[in-house]
C-alpha positions as CSV (number, residue, x, y, z in Angstrom):
1,M,85.5,181.7,-107.0
2,K,83.3,184.2,-105.2
3,T,80.4,183.4,-107.5
4,L,80.9,179.7,-106.8
5,L,80.8,180.2,-103.1
6,T,77.7,182.4,-103.4
7,L,76.0,179.7,-105.4
8,I,76.9,176.9,-102.9
9,F,75.7,179.1,-100.1
10,S,72.4,179.8,-101.9
11,V,71.8,176.1,-102.6
12,A,72.5,175.3,-98.9
13,I,69.9,177.9,-97.8
14,L,67.3,176.6,-100.3
15,T,67.9,173.0,-99.3
16,A,67.6,173.8,-95.6
17,A,64.4,175.7,-96.3
18,A,62.9,172.8,-98.2
19,Q,63.8,170.4,-95.4
20,G,62.2,172.7,-92.9
21,K,59.0,172.8,-95.0
22,N,59.0,169.1,-95.3
23,Y,59.4,168.7,-91.5
24,E,56.6,171.1,-90.8
25,A,54.3,169.4,-93.3
26,A,55.0,165.9,-92.0
27,M,54.5,167.1,-88.4
28,T,51.3,168.9,-89.2
29,A,49.8,165.9,-91.0
30,A,50.8,163.6,-88.1
31,L,49.3,166.0,-85.5
32,E,46.1,166.1,-87.4
33,K,46.0,162.3,-87.5
34,M,46.7,162.2,-83.8
35,K,43.9,164.7,-83.1
36,N,41.4,162.4,-84.9
37,S,42.7,159.1,-83.3
38,E,40.2,157.2,-81.2
39,T,41.6,153.7,-80.9
40,V,44.8,152.0,-79.7
41,A,45.6,151.1,-83.3
42,N,45.2,154.7,-84.4
43,F,47.6,156.0,-81.7
44,Q,50.1,153.2,-82.4
45,Q,50.1,154.3,-86.1
46,V,50.6,157.9,-85.1
47,A,53.4,157.0,-82.7
48,N,55.1,155.1,-85.5
49,T,54.8,158.1,-87.8
50,F,56.4,160.4,-85.2
51,E,59.2,157.9,-84.6
52,R,60.0,157.9,-88.3
53,I,60.0,161.7,-88.4
54,S,62.4,161.7,-85.4
55,M,64.8,159.4,-87.2
56,T,65.1,162.0,-90.0
57,E,65.0,165.1,-87.8
58,T,67.5,164.0,-85.2
59,K,67.8,167.5,-83.6
60,E,64.1,168.0,-83.1
61,W,62.5,167.0,-79.7
62,L,58.9,167.4,-80.8
63,P,58.5,164.2,-82.9
64,L,59.8,162.2,-79.9
65,Y,57.5,164.1,-77.6
66,Y,54.5,163.2,-79.6
67,A,55.6,159.6,-80.1
68,S,55.9,159.3,-76.3
69,Y,52.6,161.1,-75.7
70,S,50.9,158.7,-78.1
71,M,52.3,155.6,-76.3
72,I,51.2,157.1,-72.9
73,V,47.7,157.6,-74.3
74,I,47.6,154.0,-75.4
75,S,48.6,152.9,-71.9
76,Y,45.6,154.7,-70.5
77,M,43.3,153.4,-73.2
78,D,44.2,149.7,-73.2
79,E,42.6,147.9,-70.3
80,D,45.0,145.0,-70.4
81,V,47.2,145.7,-67.4
82,D,49.8,143.2,-68.6
83,K,50.5,145.4,-71.7
84,K,50.8,148.7,-69.9
85,D,54.5,148.5,-68.9
86,A,55.6,147.6,-72.4
87,Y,53.7,150.7,-73.8
88,L,55.2,152.9,-71.1
89,D,58.8,151.5,-71.6
90,K,58.5,152.6,-75.2
91,A,57.1,156.0,-74.2
92,Q,60.0,156.4,-71.8
93,Q,62.6,155.6,-74.4
94,F,61.2,158.3,-76.7
95,L,61.1,160.7,-73.8
96,D,64.7,160.0,-72.7
97,K,65.8,160.7,-76.3
98,A,63.9,164.0,-76.3
99,L,65.5,165.0,-73.0
100,K,68.9,164.5,-74.5
101,I,68.0,166.9,-77.2
102,A,66.2,169.5,-75.0
103,P,67.2,168.9,-71.4
104,D,65.7,172.2,-70.2
105,E,62.3,171.8,-71.9
106,S,59.4,172.2,-69.5
107,E,57.0,170.3,-71.7
108,L,59.1,167.2,-71.5
109,Y,59.0,167.1,-67.7
110,S,55.2,167.7,-67.8
111,L,55.0,164.7,-70.1
112,Q,57.1,162.7,-67.7
113,A,54.6,163.5,-65.0
114,F,51.8,162.4,-67.3
115,L,53.5,159.0,-67.7
116,Y,54.0,158.1,-64.1
117,P,50.3,157.8,-63.1
118,S,49.8,155.1,-65.6
119,R,52.7,153.2,-64.0
120,I,51.0,153.5,-60.7
121,T,47.6,152.2,-62.0
122,I,49.3,148.8,-62.8
123,D,49.8,148.2,-59.1
124,P,48.8,151.1,-56.9
125,M,49.6,149.6,-53.5
126,T,53.3,148.9,-54.4
127,R,54.0,151.5,-57.0
128,G,52.4,154.6,-55.5
129,M,55.3,155.1,-53.0
130,E,57.8,154.7,-55.8
131,Y,56.3,156.9,-58.5
132,M,54.4,159.6,-56.6
133,P,57.6,161.4,-55.5
134,K,59.0,161.1,-59.0
135,M,55.9,162.5,-60.5
136,N,55.9,165.5,-58.1
137,A,59.6,166.1,-58.8
138,A,58.9,166.1,-62.6
139,I,56.0,168.7,-62.0
140,D,58.3,170.8,-59.9
141,K,61.0,170.8,-62.5
142,A,58.5,171.6,-65.3
143,I,57.2,174.6,-63.3
144,A,60.7,175.8,-62.5
145,L,61.7,175.7,-66.1
146,N,58.5,177.5,-67.3
147,P,56.1,178.8,-64.7
148,E,53.6,179.6,-67.5
149,N,53.2,176.1,-68.7
150,P,49.6,175.2,-67.8
151,R,49.9,171.5,-68.2
152,S,52.1,171.3,-65.1
153,Y,49.5,172.9,-62.9
154,Y,46.7,170.7,-64.4
155,L,48.7,167.5,-63.7
156,R,49.3,168.6,-60.1
157,A,45.6,169.4,-59.7
158,V,44.4,166.1,-61.1
159,T,46.9,164.2,-59.0
160,L,45.8,165.9,-55.8
161,F,42.1,165.4,-56.8
162,N,42.6,161.7,-57.1
163,T,44.6,161.4,-53.9
164,P,42.6,160.5,-50.8
165,E,42.1,163.3,-48.2
166,Q,44.0,161.3,-45.5
167,F,47.1,161.5,-47.7
168,G,46.8,165.2,-48.4
169,G,44.6,165.2,-51.5
170,G,40.9,165.7,-52.3
171,A,38.8,168.2,-54.1
172,K,39.4,171.1,-51.7
173,V,43.1,170.8,-52.0
174,A,43.0,170.4,-55.8
175,R,40.7,173.3,-56.5
176,P,43.3,176.1,-56.4
177,H,45.6,174.2,-58.7
178,F,42.8,173.7,-61.2
179,E,42.1,177.4,-61.0
180,T,45.7,178.3,-61.6
181,A,45.8,175.9,-64.5
182,K,42.7,177.6,-66.0
183,E,44.4,181.0,-65.7
184,K,47.5,179.7,-67.4
185,F,45.6,178.0,-70.1
186,D,43.5,181.1,-70.8
187,K,46.7,183.1,-71.4
188,F,48.8,180.4,-73.0
189,E,50.1,180.7,-76.6
190,P,52.1,177.8,-78.0
191,E,55.5,178.7,-79.4
192,S,54.4,177.4,-82.8
193,P,51.5,175.3,-84.3
194,L,53.6,172.2,-83.7
195,H,54.2,172.8,-80.0
196,P,52.1,171.1,-77.3
197,N,48.7,172.8,-76.7
198,W,46.6,170.1,-75.0
199,G,44.9,170.0,-71.6
200,K,42.6,173.1,-71.5
201,E,39.4,171.2,-72.2
202,I,40.3,168.3,-69.9
203,N,41.1,170.8,-67.1
204,E,37.7,172.4,-67.4
205,M,36.0,169.0,-67.4
206,E,37.8,168.1,-64.2
207,M,36.9,171.4,-62.6
208,Q,33.2,170.6,-63.1
209,K,33.6,167.5,-60.9
210,I,34.5,169.7,-57.9
């Protein structure tokens, strides 16, 4: 009986290990494809891939994070304003599912703050008042959960940079936040090769505009 239990336990361990390797391999391949994506069609394919992974790995938030991220990128790339809300609705669905899995994950709130500006661009005059407070609240939450997450500071900086001076924004106000983001990016080490690690180059590009 003891030998049988030992065998069952060993098989379970080996099965879990194999599943873990399959997950890592699938995520690594999808991330590489996302890195090389340049078109709306490319990012849509990547989003579909991450969605499929999430259906198998139901306890993992990262596939949903990248599915949402890909749809947000599409919303920024596609110039057809009439399509943006549909992209962002799908991105929000992925993000909401991820938040149920990892409600205290700073990266998810940073991604939420990345989503809101695209909503605003659809109709800035009417949506700015609605989504700006939500975006700032998401950034605040991301920083509170992980003060070392550089993407939160970058998103705050770029938001302020693109806000008119009469409303409390502008280059002068944004500069310290870009500098803080740079400091955080320079020290940042992702938890694993699968975890978010984007934004450093974009932050440096934005700093050159100041």
